[in-house]
Phi, psi and omega in degrees: 000119184266130177240156178186186180227136176264133178239140171281134185256357183278108186296346179269348185275147174299335183259019178301124180060022166273142184267146175231116180301135184233136177237132180045045188264161172276195182270001177251142176217139175243127181306130184287342177275304185262351176066022175260159183294135182237199184242146176244130177249111180274151167289132183217150176223156178199164184229158169237153186108168179226028176257166170270358181255137184248128177259340183216146178231130181244137177240107173279126184214181181064051188294136177260098178293338179291307180272345184065042179223156173274129183278329183227159179226133175255130179231139178236127181235145176263099180279356173281350174274124180253165176088192179271122181227164178284153172238132174256138180232130172256122172253111186233110171288357180268356181255124188246336184243155180295321179304307183293324181295317179291331178291316181295316178305311182291324172297315177299313182303308183303313181288331179297313185280334178282326177249044187305143173094352189262356183283124182252117170053239189258024175300153177251119180298125178272135185264359187242005181206151178241122180266126179245142180271125180266003176274345180289157176301149184309322177301319180290327180284320184287321190302312178294330177292320176284335178293323183270352180273164183240146180296153189298325181289341174295337184265359182274136181299144190300330181292334188264348181284148182253000000 
């Protein structure tokens, strides 16, 4: 799922440099007010390193559409890891605050290391969904579901266990 923001570049328009949320959108954007061609800033991610383990996630946020730069960066590190590990960077025009950027970075770091090896090229890891192929044999579909489930007594409060 490709997400981004479209910006009007017409300085005479009332919507100049105001963002419009775009989902699964192409590379062209026309301002809804003045109908002139604008600019699309897509959410994108990339990483450095050649390991399956990620130690750090950086989220570049607070995009400035006039200058075309991200004004701020939030960094989350797993200090328990040692040695050379990958660094993942997400550039998102959708994130405006440090609080949100840190939350996203933490969720991405957890998912990158949980599902290591599943990141393809410039994919952005999603923190809210796991995609399963139903074309696989039934035993292969059922196995991950049972791995992620917990026994019923694990949900019982400790004080009620005997």
